[in-house]
MARROPA-688712 format. One record per residue (C-alpha): residue in three letters; z, x, y. Coordinates in steps of 0.5 Angstrom, whole numbers, padded with zeros to 4 digits, always signed. Layout:
! MARROPA-688712
ALAZXY/...
This chain:
! MARROPA-688712
MET+0223+0440+0002/ASN+0219+0435+0007/ALA+0215+0429+0005/GLN+0209+0432+0004/SER+0212+0436-0002/ALA+0215+0430-0005/THR+0211+0425-0010/ALA+0212+0418-0012/ASP+0209+0416-0018/PHE+0211+0412-0025/GLU+0209+0410-0031/PHE+0209+0403-0035/GLU+0209+0400-0042/VAL+0207+0392-0043/VAL+0211+0389-0049/ASN+0208+0383-0051/ASN+0212+0379-0057/CYS+0209+0373-0057/ASP+0214+0369-0053/SER+0215+0373-0047/VAL+0212+0379-0044/PHE+0216+0384-0040/VAL+0215+0391-0037/ASN+0219+0398-0038/TYR+0218+0402-0032/THR+0219+0410-0032/ASN+0220+0414-0026/THR+0216+0420-0026/SER+0217+0422-0018/PHE+0219+0429-0017/GLY+0221+0433-0010/ASP+0227+0432-0006/THR+0228+0424-0007/VAL+0235+0421-0006/SER+0234+0413-0007/PHE+0228+0408-0009/ASP+0226+0401-0008/TRP+0221+0398-0013/THR+0217+0391-0011/PHE+0215+0387-0017/THR+0210+0382-0015/GLY+0210+0376-0020/GLY+0216+0380-0023/VAL+0223+0377-0025/PRO+0227+0381-0022/GLY+0222+0381-0016/SER+0226+0388-0013/SER+0230+0394-0016/ASP+0233+0400-0013/LEU+0234+0403-0020/SER+0231+0410-0022/ASN+0228+0407-0028/PRO+0228+0399-0029/LEU+0227+0396-0036/GLN+0225+0389-0038/VAL+0222+0386-0032/TYR+0219+0379-0034/TYR+0212+0376-0033/THR+0212+0369-0034/THR+0204+0368-0032/PRO+0198+0372-0035/GLY+0194+0376-0029/ASN+0194+0382-0025/TYR+0200+0384-0021/GLN+0202+0389-0016/THR+0208+0394-0017/THR+0210+0398-0011/LEU+0215+0405-0011/ASP+0218+0408-0005/ALA+0222+0414-0006/TYR+0226+0416+0000/MET+0228+0423+0002/PRO+0235+0425+0006/ASP+0232+0425+0013/GLY+0230+0417+0011/SER+0222+0418+0010/PHE+0219+0416+0004/VAL+0213+0417+0000/SER+0210+0410-0004/SER+0206+0409-0010/ILE+0202+0403-0012/GLN+0199+0401-0019/ASN+0196+0394-0022/ILE+0199+0391-0028/VAL+0195+0387-0032/ILE+0199+0381-0036/PRO+0196+0378-0043/ASN+0196+0372-0045/HIS+0203+0370-0048/GLY+0208+0365-0050/ASN+0206+0358-0053/PRO+0200+0356-0050/PHE+0202+0349-0048/ILE+0209+0345-0047/LEU+0210+0339-0050/PRO+0215+0334-0047/GLU+0222+0334-0049/ASP+0221+0327-0052/THR+0218+0321-0051/ILE+0218+0313-0052/LYS+0213+0309-0055/CYS+0212+0301-0056/ASP+0213+0300-0064/ASN+0205+0297-0064/GLU+0202+0302-0059/ASN+0199+0309-0061/LEU+0201+0314-0057/SER+0197+0320-0054/LEU+0201+0326-0051/GLY+0196+0327-0046/VAL+0197+0335-0046/GLN+0192+0340-0042/ALA+0186+0343-0046/LEU+0187+0348-0051/THR+0181+0353-0053/GLY+0182+0359-0058/TYR+0188+0356-0062/THR+0188+0353-0069/LEU+0193+0347-0069/THR+0197+0343-0075/TRP+0201+0337-0074/SER+0206+0335-0079/PRO+0208+0330-0082/ALA+0200+0329-0082/ASN+0201+0322-0085/MET+0203+0319-0078/VAL+0198+0322-0074/SER+0191+0320-0073/ASN+0188+0327-0074/PRO+0193+0333-0075/ASP+0188+0338-0073/ILE+0186+0336-0066/LEU+0190+0337-0059/ASN+0192+0330-0058/PRO+0192+0326-0064/LEU+0195+0319-0064/PHE+0202+0318-0066/GLN+0203+0312-0071/ASN+0210+0312-0072/ALA+0214+0305-0073/THR+0221+0308-0072/ALA+0224+0314-0069/GLN+0220+0321-0071/TRP+0220+0328-0070/PHE+0213+0331-0070/TYR+0212+0339-0071/VAL+0206+0343-0069/GLU+0204+0350-0071/ILE+0199+0354-0066/ALA+0196+0360-0069/ASP+0192+0365-0064/ASN+0185+0365-0066/TYR+0185+0372-0063/GLY+0192+0375-0065/PRO+0198+0376-0069/CYS+0202+0370-0066/VAL+0204+0364-0069/TYR+0207+0359-0065/GLU+0212+0353-0066/ASP+0214+0347-0062/SER+0216+0340-0063/VAL+0217+0333-0060/PHE+0221+0327-0061/ILE+0218+0321-0061/ASP+0222+0315-0060/VAL+0220+0307-0061/TYR+0223+0302-0057/GLU+0225+0296-0061/PRO+0220+0291-0061/ILE+0221+0284-0058/ASN+0223+0279-0062/LEU+0220+0273-0059/ASP+0222+0266-0063/LEU+0217+0260-0061/THR+0216+0254-0065/PHE+0208+0253-0066/GLN+0208+0246-0066/GLN+0211+0240-0062/TRP+0210+0233-0061/ILE+0211+0228-0055/CYS+0209+0221-0054/GLU+0204+0220-0048/GLY+0207+0221-0041/ASP+0213+0225-0044/SER+0215+0232-0043/VAL+0218+0237-0048/LEU+0222+0243-0046/THR+0219+0250-0050/ASP+0224+0253-0054/ALA+0222+0261-0054/ALA+0227+0266-0054/VAL+0228+0273-0054/ASP+0233+0279-0055/VAL+0231+0283-0049/PRO+0231+0283-0042/LEU+0224+0281-0039/THR+0220+0284-0033/SER+0214+0279-0034/ILE+0213+0272-0037/VAL+0206+0268-0037/TRP+0204+0262-0040/SER+0197+0260-0040/PRO+0194+0255-0039/ASP+0198+0254-0033/THR+0197+0247-0032/PHE+0201+0241-0034/ILE+0207+0246-0034/GLU+0213+0246-0030/ASP+0214+0253-0029/ALA+0208+0258-0032/ASN+0213+0264-0031/THR+0219+0262-0034/LEU+0221+0263-0041/ASN+0224+0255-0043/THR+0220+0250-0038/LEU+0217+0243-0039/VAL+0210+0242-0041/TYR+0207+0235-0040/PRO+0200+0235-0042/PRO+0196+0228-0042/ASN+0193+0230-0049/SER+0194+0235-0054/ALA+0193+0242-0052/PHE+0195+0249-0054/TYR+0199+0254-0050/GLN+0199+0262-0050/LEU+0206+0265-0048/ASN+0205+0273-0046/VAL+0212+0277-0045/VAL+0213+0284-0043/ASP+0220+0288-0043/GLU+0223+0293-0038/ASN+0220+0298-0043/GLY+0213+0296-0042/CYS+0212+0293-0049/GLN+0209+0286-0050/ALA+0210+0280-0055/LYS+0205+0274-0056/GLY+0206+0267-0058/SER+0203+0260-0059/LEU+0205+0253-0058/PHE+0201+0247-0060/ILE+0203+0240-0056/GLU+0201+0234-0060/VAL+0201+0228-0055/ASP+0201+0220-0059/THR+0197+0215-0054/SER+0197+0209-0059/LEU+0202+0205-0055/GLN+0201+0200-0050/ALA+0207+0195-0048/SER+0206+0189-0044/ALA+0212+0184-0043/GLY+0207+0179-0039/PRO+0207+0177-0031/ASP+0213+0176-0027/GLN+0216+0168-0027/PHE+0219+0164-0022/ILE+0224+0158-0023/CYS+0229+0154-0020/PRO+0236+0155-0021/GLY+0239+0152-0028/ASN+0232+0152-0031/SER+0229+0156-0037/VAL+0222+0160-0038/GLU+0218+0163-0044/LEU+0216+0170-0044/SER+0211+0173-0049/GLY+0210+0180-0051/SER+0204+0185-0054/GLY+0202+0192-0055/GLY+0205+0194-0061/SER+0208+0192-0068/ASP+0215+0193-0067/TYR+0218+0189-0061/LEU+0225+0190-0058/TRP+0227+0186-0052/SER+0233+0188-0047/PRO+0239+0186-0045/ALA+0240+0184-0052/PRO+0245+0178-0049/ALA+0240+0174-0046/PHE+0236+0173-0052/ASN+0238+0169-0059/ASP+0233+0175-0063/PRO+0231+0181-0059/ASN+0226+0183-0064/GLU+0222+0177-0063/ILE+0215+0177-0059/ASP+0216+0171-0056/GLN+0223+0169-0052/ILE+0226+0163-0048/VAL+0231+0165-0042/SER+0235+0162-0038/PRO+0238+0166-0032/ASP+0243+0165-0027/SER+0240+0170-0022/SER+0233+0173-0021/SER+0233+0178-0027/VAL+0229+0184-0030/TYR+0228+0184-0038/VAL+0225+0190-0041/LEU+0220+0190-0047/THR+0220+0196-0052/VAL+0215+0197-0057/SER+0215+0202-0062/SER+0211+0206-0067/PRO+0214+0211-0072/THR+0214+0217-0067/CYS+0213+0214-0060/THR+0216+0208-0056/ASP+0213+0205-0050/THR+0216+0200-0045/ASP+0214+0194-0040/THR+0218+0190-0036/VAL+0217+0183-0033/GLU+0222+0180-0027/VAL+0224+0172-0027/PHE+0225+0170-0020/ILE+0230+0165-0018/ASN+0227+0161-0012/ALA+0232+0160-0007/PRO+0235+0153-0006/PRO+0234+0150+0001/ASN+0240+0151+0005/PRO+0244+0145+0007/GLU+0249+0148+0011/ILE+0252+0144+0017/ILE+0254+0149+0022/SER+0261+0145+0023/ASN+0265+0139+0022/TYR+0266+0134+0027/THR+0271+0131+0031/ILE+0270+0125+0036/CYS+0273+0121+0041/PRO+0275+0113+0038/GLY+0268+0109+0039/ASP+0264+0116+0040/SER+0258+0118+0036/VAL+0256+0125+0034/GLN+0249+0128+0032/VAL+0249+0133+0026/ASN+0246+0140+0027/TYR+0243+0142+0021/ASN+0243+0150+0020/GLY+0236+0151+0018/PHE+0229+0149+0020/ALA+0227+0142+0018/ASN+0221+0143+0014/PRO+0216+0137+0013/LEU+0215+0139+0006/TRP+0222+0138+0004/THR+0226+0131+0003/TYR+0233+0129+0006/GLU+0238+0124+0003/TRP+0245+0122+0006/SER+0250+0118+0003/PRO+0254+0114+0004/SER+0248+0111+0009/ALA+0253+0107+0013/GLY+0254+0110+0019/ILE+0248+0114+0019/SER+0243+0113+0024/ASP+0237+0115+0019/SER+0239+0118+0012/THR+0232+0121+0011/ILE+0232+0126+0017/SER+0236+0133+0017/ASN+0240+0131+0024/PRO+0242+0124+0024/TYR+0247+0121+0029/ILE+0254+0119+0026/ALA+0258+0113+0029/VAL+0265+0112+0025/ASP+0272+0109+0026/THR+0276+0113+0021/ASP+0275+0120+0018/GLN+0269+0120+0014/SER+0266+0125+0009/PHE+0258+0125+0008/GLN+0254+0128+0003/LEU+0247+0131+0004/ILE+0241+0133-0002/ILE+0235+0137+0000/THR+0230+0138-0004/ASP+0224+0143-0003/GLU+0217+0143-0005/ASN+0219+0147-0012/ASP+0223+0141-0013/CYS+0229+0145-0012/ALA+0235+0141-0009/ASP+0242+0143-0006/THR+0248+0139-0004/SER+0252+0140+0002/PHE+0258+0136+0006/VAL+0260+0134+0013/ASN+0267+0131+0015/VAL+0267+0127+0022/SER+0275+0126+0024/ILE+0277+0121+0030/SER+0281+0125+0035/GLY+0287+0123+0038/ALA+0290+0123+0046/LEU+0289+0129+0049/GLN+0296+0133+0052/THR+0294+0137+0058/SER+0299+0142+0061/ILE+0300+0148+0067/ASP+0303+0154+0066/GLY+0305+0159+0072/ASP+0309+0161+0077/ASN+0311+0155+0083/GLU+0313+0160+0089/ILE+0309+0165+0092/CYS+0309+0169+0099/GLU+0304+0167+0105/GLY+0298+0171+0104/ASP+0299+0172+0096/THR+0295+0169+0090/ILE+0297+0167+0084/GLN+0294+0165+0077/LEU+0295+0158+0074/LEU+0293+0157+0066/ALA+0291+0149+0064/SER+0291+0148+0057/GLY+0290+0142+0052/GLY+0282+0141+0053/THR+0276+0145+0053/ASP+0273+0143+0060/PHE+0277+0143+0066/SER+0276+0141+0074/TRP+0281+0142+0079/PHE+0282+0139+0086/PRO+0283+0140+0092/LEU+0278+0145+0092/ASP+0282+0149+0098/GLY+0285+0156+0096/ILE+0282+0156+0089/SER+0277+0161+0086/ASP+0274+0157+0081/PRO+0275+0150+0080/ASN+0272+0149+0073/ILE+0276+0154+0069/SER+0282+0153+0065/ASN+0285+0159+0069/PRO+0283+0160+0077/LEU+0286+0164+0082/PHE+0290+0160+0088/PHE+0291+0163+0095/PRO+0294+0156+0099/GLU+0296+0158+0106/GLU+0301+0153+0106/SER+0305+0149+0100/THR+0300+0145+0096/THR+0300+0140+0090/TYR+0294+0141+0085/SER+0291+0137+0079/VAL+0287+0138+0073/ILE+0283+0134+0069/SER+0282+0137+0062/SER+0276+0134+0057/SER+0274+0135+0050/GLY+0267+0132+0049/THR+0269+0125+0051/CYS+0276+0125+0051/THR+0280+0127+0058/ASP+0287+0128+0061/SER+0290+0130+0068/VAL+0296+0133+0071/SER+0299+0136+0077/PHE+0302+0142+0080/THR+0306+0144+0086/ILE+0305+0151+0089/ASN+0311+0153+0095/VAL+0309+0158+0100/ASN+0314+0162+0103/PRO+0313+0165+0110/LEU+0313+0173+0111/PRO+0319+0177+0115/GLU+0317+0180+0122/ALA+0317+0188+0121/ASN+0319+0193+0126/ALA+0319+0200+0126/GLY+0320+0201+0133/GLU+0316+0205+0138/ASP+0313+0212+0138/PHE+0317+0218+0140/ALA+0317+0226+0141/VAL+0322+0231+0139/CYS+0323+0238+0140/LEU+0322+0243+0133/GLY+0329+0243+0130/ASP+0332+0237+0134/GLU+0335+0231+0130/VAL+0334+0223+0132/GLN+0335+0216+0129/LEU+0330+0211+0127/THR+0331+0204+0127/GLY+0328+0199+0123/THR+0329+0191+0123/GLY+0326+0184+0120/GLY+0329+0184+0113/VAL+0335+0184+0108/SER+0332+0191+0105/TYR+0328+0197+0108/LEU+0324+0202+0105/TRP+0321+0208+0109/GLU+0314+0212+0106/PRO+0314+0217+0106/SER+0321+0220+0105/THR+0319+0227+0108/GLY+0324+0229+0113/LEU+0329+0222+0113/SER+0336+0222+0111/ASN+0336+0216+0107/ALA+0329+0213+0106/GLY+0332+0206+0104/ILE+0336+0204+0109/SER+0334+0201+0116/SER+0336+0207+0121/PRO+0336+0214+0117/PHE+0336+0220+0121/PHE+0330+0224+0122/SER+0329+0232+0122/ASN+0322+0234+0120/THR+0319+0240+0122/GLU+0312+0237+0124/THR+0309+0231+0126/ILE+0309+0225+0122/SER+0307+0218+0121/TYR+0312+0213+0117/THR+0311+0206+0114/LEU+0317+0201+0114/THR+0317+0196+0109/VAL+0322+0190+0110/THR+0323+0185+0105/SER+0326+0178+0106/ALA+0331+0173+0102/ASP+0325+0170+0099/ASN+0323+0177+0097/CYS+0317+0177+0101/THR+0315+0183+0104/ALA+0312+0185+0111/SER+0311+0193+0114/ASP+0310+0196+0121/ASP+0308+0204+0123/ILE+0311+0209+0127/THR+0309+0216+0129/VAL+0314+0221+0131/THR+0311+0227+0135/VAL+0314+0234+0133/ASN+0313+0239+0139/ASN+0313+0247+0138/PRO+0318+0251+0142/PRO+0313+0255+0147/GLY+0310+0262+0144/LEU+0313+0267+0149/ASP+0310+0274+0151/PHE+0311+0279+0157/THR+0307+0285+0160/PRO+0307+0290+0159/SER+0308+0290+0152/SER+0313+0296+0152/PRO+0316+0297+0159/SER+0318+0303+0161/THR+0320+0307+0167/CYS+0323+0314+0169/GLN+0330+0314+0170/GLY+0332+0311+0177/GLU+0326+0307+0178/ALA+0324+0300+0177/ILE+0319+0296+0174/ASN+0316+0289+0174/VAL+0315+0285+0168/ALA+0311+0278+0168/MET+0313+0273+0163/ILE+0308+0268+0160/GLY+0308+0262+0155/ALA+0313+0257+0159/VAL+0314+0254+0166/SER+0321+0257+0167/TYR+0325+0263+0165/SER+0332+0265+0165/TRP+0334+0273+0164/SER+0341+0275+0161/PRO+0344+0280+0162/SER+0343+0280+0170/ASP+0344+0288+0170/GLY+0339+0292+0174/LEU+0335+0286+0176/VAL+0334+0284+0183/ILE+0334+0276+0181/ASP+0335+0273+0173/THR+0330+0267+0174/GLY+0322+0267+0175/ALA+0316+0269+0171/ILE+0316+0276+0174/VAL+0322+0280+0175/GLU+0324+0287+0178/ALA+0328+0291+0173/GLY+0331+0298+0174/PRO+0336+0299+0169/LEU+0340+0306+0169/GLU+0339+0306+0161/THR+0334+0303+0156/THR+0337+0295+0156/THR+0335+0289+0152/TYR+0334+0283+0155/THR+0334+0276+0152/VAL+0329+0271+0156/THR+0330+0264+0155/GLY+0323+0260+0157/THR+0322+0252+0157/ASP+0315+0248+0157/VAL+0313+0242+0160/ASN+0316+0238+0154/GLY+0323+0241+0155/CYS+0323+0245+0149/SER+0325+0252+0149/SER+0325+0259+0146/GLU+0328+0266+0147/ILE+0325+0273+0147/ASP+0328+0280+0147/VAL+0325+0285+0152/THR+0327+0292+0152/ILE+0325+0296+0158/GLU+0326+0304+0156/VAL+0329+0309+0161/ILE+0325+0315+0160/ASP+0329+0322+0162/PHE+0325+0327+0158/ILE+0318+0328+0155/ASP+0318+0331+0147/ILE+0312+0335+0146/GLN+0310+0336+0139/ILE+0306+0342+0137/PRO+0303+0344+0130/SER+0306+0352+0131/ASP+0308+0356+0137/THR+0303+0361+0134/ILE+0296+0359+0131/TYR+0291+0364+0127/THR+0284+0363+0128/CYS+0278+0366+0125/LEU+0273+0370+0129/ASN+0267+0365+0131/ALA+0270+0359+0127/ASP+0272+0352+0130/LYS+0280+0352+0130/SER+0283+0345+0131/ILE+0289+0344+0135/VAL+0293+0337+0135/VAL+0299+0335+0139/SER+0303+0329+0141/GLY+0309+0327+0144/ALA+0306+0325+0151/ASP+0301+0320+0154/ASN+0296+0325+0157/PHE+0296+0333+0156/PHE+0293+0339+0160/TRP+0291+0346+0158/SER+0291+0352+0162/PRO+0287+0357+0162/SER+0280+0354+0160/LEU+0278+0360+0156/PHE+0275+0359+0149/LEU+0277+0352+0149/ASN+0272+0346+0149/SER+0276+0341+0153/VAL+0282+0342+0158/SER+0285+0335+0157/GLY+0287+0331+0151/ASP+0291+0331+0145/SER+0286+0334+0140/ILE+0283+0341+0143/VAL+0278+0346+0139/VAL+0279+0354+0140/ASN+0273+0358+0139/MET+0274+0365+0140/ASN+0268+0371+0139/ILE+0273+0377+0140/ILE+0279+0379+0137/ASP+0284+0378+0142/THR+0291+0374+0143/ILE+0291+0368+0148/THR+0297+0364+0151/TYR+0296+0357+0153/THR+0300+0353+0157/LEU+0300+0345+0155/THR+0303+0340+0160/GLY+0304+0333+0157/SER+0306+0327+0162/ASP+0307+0319+0160/LEU+0304+0313+0163/VAL+0310+0313+0168/GLY+0309+0320+0171/CYS+0314+0324+0167/SER+0312+0331+0164/GLU+0314+0337+0160/THR+0311+0344+0159/THR+0310+0348+0153/GLN+0306+0355+0151/ILE+0302+0356+0144/THR+0299+0363+0143/VAL+0292+0363+0139/ILE+0291+0370+0135/SER+0284+0371+0132/GLN+0282+0375+0126/ASN+0276+0378+0122/ASN+0274+0374+0116/PRO+0276+0377+0109/VAL+0270+0381+0105/VAL+0272+0379+0097/PHE+0269+0383+0091/ALA+0269+0379+0084/GLY+0267+0385+0080/LEU+0260+0387+0077/ASP+0257+0382+0072/ASP+0259+0384+0065/SER+0258+0382+0057/ILE+0263+0380+0051/CYS+0263+0379+0044/PRO+0264+0372+0042/GLY+0271+0370+0042/GLU+0274+0376+0046/ALA+0278+0375+0053/TYR+0276+0378+0059/PRO+0281+0381+0064/LEU+0278+0379+0072/LEU+0280+0383+0078/ALA+0278+0381+0085/SER+0280+0384+0092/GLY+0279+0384+0099/SER+0283+0378+0101/THR+0291+0376+0100/PHE+0290+0369+0097/TYR+0285+0368+0091/THR+0282+0361+0087/TRP+0278+0362+0081/SER+0273+0356+0079/PRO+0272+0353+0074/SER+0279+0353+0074/ASP+0280+0350+0067/LEU+0277+0356+0064/PHE+0283+0361+0066/ASP+0290+0363+0064/ASN+0292+0362+0072/PRO+0286+0360+0077/ASN+0290+0362+0083/ILE+0292+0370+0082/SER+0287+0376+0083/ASN+0287+0378+0076/PRO+0287+0372+0071/LEU+0284+0372+0064/VAL+0278+0368+0062/PHE+0276+0366+0055/PRO+0269+0364+0055/GLU+0265+0360+0050/SER+0258+0361+0053/ASP+0255+0365+0059/GLN+0258+0363+0065/LEU+0258+0364+0072/TYR+0266+0365+0076/ILE+0267+0364+0083/VAL+0273+0367+0087/THR+0275+0364+0094/GLY+0279+0369+0098/THR+0283+0367+0104/ASN+0287+0371+0109/GLU+0293+0369+0113/ALA+0289+0366+0118/GLY+0286+0361+0113/CYS+0279+0365+0114/ARG+0275+0365+0107/ASP+0270+0369+0103/GLU+0267+0367+0096/ASP+0264+0372+0091/SER+0262+0371+0084/ILE+0261+0375+0077/PHE+0257+0373+0071/ILE+0260+0373+0064/SER+0254+0373+0058/ILE+0256+0372+0051/LEU+0253+0377+0047/PRO+0249+0375+0040/GLU+0254+0374+0034/PRO+0251+0377+0028/GLU+0248+0372+0024/PRO+0250+0374+0016/THR+0246+0373+0010/LEU+0249+0373+0003/ASN+0245+0373-0003/ASN+0251+0369-0006/LEU+0257+0366-0004/ILE+0259+0366-0011/ILE+0256+0370-0017/ASN+0257+0368-0024/LYS+0256+0375-0029/CYS+0258+0377-0036/GLU+0263+0382-0036/GLU+0259+0388-0038/ASP+0253+0387-0033/PRO+0253+0390-0026/VAL+0251+0385-0021/GLN+0248+0387-0014/MET+0251+0384-0007/LEU+0247+0383-0001/ALA+0249+0382+0006/GLN+0244+0382+0012/GLY+0244+0381+0020/GLY+0247+0387+0022/ILE+0247+0395+0023/MET+0253+0397+0020/TYR+0257+0394+0014/GLU+0264+0395+0011/TRP+0266+0392+0004/SER+0273+0391+0002/PRO+0276+0392-0003/GLY+0273+0398-0005/PHE+0275+0397-0013/ALA+0268+0398-0017/LEU+0263+0399-0012/SER+0258+0403-0012/ASP+0258+0404-0004/SER+0263+0400+0001/LEU+0259+0402+0007/VAL+0252+0400+0005/GLU+0249+0393+0005/ASN+0247+0392-0002/PRO+0253+0395-0006/ILE+0253+0394-0014/SER+0259+0392-0017/THR+0261+0393-0024/THR+0268+0389-0024/ASN+0270+0386-0031/ILE+0275+0382-0027/PRO+0274+0376-0022/ILE+0274+0379-0015/THR+0273+0377-0008/TYR+0269+0382-0004/THR+0270+0381+0004/VAL+0264+0384+0008/ASP+0265+0386+0016/ILE+0258+0386+0019/THR+0257+0389+0026/ASN+0250+0388+0030/VAL+0247+0393+0035/GLU+0251+0390+0041/GLY+0257+0392+0038/CYS+0259+0385+0035/MET+0263+0383+0029/ILE+0263+0378+0024/THR+0267+0377+0017/ASP+0264+0374+0011/SER+0265+0374+0003/ILE+0263+0374-0004/THR+0266+0371-0010/ILE+0265+0374-0017/LEU+0267+0370-0023/ILE+0267+0373-0030/ASP+0263+0368-0035/GLU+0263+0368-0043/CYS+0255+0370-0043/PHE+0250+0368-0048/GLN+0242+0369-0047/ASN+0240+0363-0050/ILE+0244+0356-0051/LYS+0241+0356-0058/ASP+0245+0363-0059/ILE+0251+0359-0060/ILE+0248+0353-0064/PRO+0249+0355-0071/ASN+0242+0356-0075/VAL+0245+0358-0082/LEU+0249+0353-0087/THR+0251+0356-0094/LEU+0254+0352-0099/ASN+0257+0357-0103/GLY+0265+0356-0102/ASP+0266+0362-0099/ASN+0269+0359-0093/LYS+0263+0362-0088/ASN+0258+0358-0085/ASP+0260+0352-0090/ILE+0260+0347-0085/TRP+0255+0346-0079/VAL+0260+0345-0073/LEU+0259+0347-0065/GLU+0265+0351-0064/HIS+0263+0355-0058/PRO+0268+0353-0052/PHE+0261+0352-0047/PHE+0261+0345-0051/VAL+0268+0343-0048/ASP+0265+0340-0042/TYR+0260+0336-0046/PRO+0265+0331-0049/ASP+0259+0326-0050/LEU+0254+0330-0053/SER+0249+0327-0058/VAL+0247+0331-0065/GLN+0241+0328-0070/ILE+0239+0332-0076/TRP+0232+0331-0079/ASN+0228+0334-0085/ARG+0221+0336-0084/TRP+0218+0329-0086/GLY+0222+0326-0080/GLU+0227+0323-0084/LEU+0234+0322-0080/LEU+0240+0326-0084/TYR+0245+0326-0080/GLU+0247+0323-0073/GLY+0253+0323-0069/ARG+0256+0324-0062/GLY+0262+0328-0059/ASN+0263+0335-0058/ASP+0267+0335-0065/GLN+0261+0334-0069/THR+0260+0337-0076/TRP+0255+0337-0082/ASP+0256+0339-0089/GLY+0249+0339-0091/ARG+0249+0332-0094/HIS+0246+0326-0094/ASN+0248+0319-0097/ASP+0253+0323-0100/LYS+0248+0328-0104/VAL+0248+0336-0102/LEU+0241+0337-0100/SER+0236+0342-0103/HIS+0235+0349-0100/GLY+0230+0349-0094/THR+0230+0349-0087/TYR+0232+0343-0083/TYR+0231+0341-0075/TYR+0236+0339-0070/ALA+0236+0335-0063/LEU+0242+0336-0059/LYS+0243+0333-0052/LEU+0249+0335-0048/ASN+0248+0329-0043/SER+0244+0324-0040/THR+0241+0329-0035/GLU+0240+0335-0039/PRO+0234+0336-0043/VAL+0234+0335-0051/ILE+0235+0342-0055/THR+0231+0343-0061/GLY+0232+0348-0067/THR+0232+0349-0074/ILE+0238+0350-0079/LEU+0237+0354-0085/LEU+0241+0351-0091/ILE+0242+0356-0097/ASN+0245+0352-0103/
């Protein structure tokens, strides 16, 4: 039967059961059809290959298209397309699972507009209007609200519920009224029991921080403050504070006072009814308004006036006038019969009065700085009175000095030209004489540098008192140092130096000397050097002399030619340089054995020692080896050399000084130790090479050059492989092979290596024959595309009895294994009916023939359609041990140890609450069995899962 004799067709039934709509499809196609493909636009599932798919669900009302493709054995197909109309169904709006409001807030859910339905909310007394879509919820505690939604145009009635929790109210504690005194501040005492996100005091004037709960306020006058706080849930609370300010007190302690030391002063206060002076020890009765104080120093007194609620303070300072300063700079000592003027340490104020006593010996007893003249030690008193009538007293002592005792300390022996320092004592001023050889004659410790022995005197004085003493400095002569005359030596010679003039000697530096501390050390230095000889006399005086010892280097000898050689039986002239006279040893083969130029003709290679002497008489030796050449040893790379046709071939030889090539055919030159041969024909040529040295010695040898054709290398034809495969290469046309890139081969130096490509790659082979002639070829290996598998799932969970369809894509051929419980192991989308966990592996091959493997694991679950199916909904309290306790027994709940459960009655009263997956309820509340009826539960698996709500029918 062909495609024209087959027909695709189907029928469908739309089932609306209020909370869902599904469509059952019946295939009415006829003809030779073998398989079917359904496409359900907007349906769940979206496709099927069953003949009669059932229960295709539609979640949204509207018009949808369904397509059926019926396939014949030859792969052709026919189609049928129909429109499916899905009516309104299910709950016409969805309430949120739960929400939370503030305790003083009326909450609206704000759901979408709804027409064609009648609504009834309960409990009705907790909502603003039980018959509208969005009533205001007015509960002050956590509460369930239920709504019945009746379809005005059909039989369906829907129920829904929402759990509205209530945030705990903010417990704001704030004292309404506080009192402060004028100028004071007070800390607010607000307190809350929850974290806050906003704190605002108003007004924000005369307040330390208007956004802090407890802050300082300091209004100048009585004022109201309002506090508004918001917690982390957005809930608010308000409080008021009245600050009453007392401004009745004005304390005054009177003006500051000034007194002389030791006097008293009267203080008087005002500004209040009760008084207190401090510090208390300064007053006979600190509570009297008027006080007499006698401070020892300038002091501050505080007056505190008070009322029943406040205090105010003021201060007064009593200053002690500083007395005139009668301080005398120092006591005085005078010589007998002298006088001294007293130096008063201060300004002589014309407003002050001065009084000295006793007045005997005083030039004027009423001035600040009189002259005093006494014969014995005497003490005088000075009384100074200032313009404030404050007085003070001081004393000065005048002593009569005894005779001065002058002395000189220092060494009395110096060497000629030296300097010495002397120290005189016993006075305050000094004068030295004679003046010759003195650095400063008017100080106590001058420097002395006399040219000969001299006696010096010093006069010392203190005030007008004087004394003198003498001191002799003896000057010792210097020794006469002599280090000898400068001289020269040859490098390596040893000579003796000779010094005279003293009793001890020191040569500096000590470099090259046998002993630097004796008069005549031995010298053996390697370079020219100057010495200083210091000699010391018996008087410990020193003198020095210098000497330079010049060290001459031996002559540096050389000769030409630098490598003298001669053929056997011939002579050669050798010229010496670097000295003025020469001697040769041994004399064998020499015509003469002295002179700058000698003629040498030894019978065999001989080394001569030549001694040269320069103009300083210094000599050195050098060895001269004269080589006697008896043959030339020509070195060639090989006696047979291969070259490539029309290619330059370089030939390098050695062993002689000059070379000549014959014949000249194909050569770039006929002379030299490096030539290039380029043969443009296939031929064999033998070249004769003659080598000679500089003295005319020569030798002959031959080199044969053979030219060859270049190889023709073939690497193979370009090819393609699947990813991960190895490719055997095979090159031909030459003798030796090298492949590149070399790191991609198992052996890059053979004709047939294995390569393991990871990407498209060009491989180059270089072939070389025995002559070193080369040729290259390449081969390009491309990587075929690997299948890109797509699996509908890597892990599929299914119920034990349900079939499941697997799907693999990305290739043209598929093979599944194992074949257990599979509808077909060679298709892309087999159906598995396994009832045990299993992993299926699929090999996917693409059009290029490349294959890749992937797998799908099927796990078996204990299934239920809705979680409400495993939550008990009946509680019978008849004692038959069936449904006597409401308990979560299903293993599903094991994975949720922290789940929470609440059970309510229809009036929103919470009857039971618990946490954990082992919760049970026996139908009681407050130890009383509840009456027959419907109750409501709210179950939350964890913090991320939605709340699950349902009903429990209690039968009592």
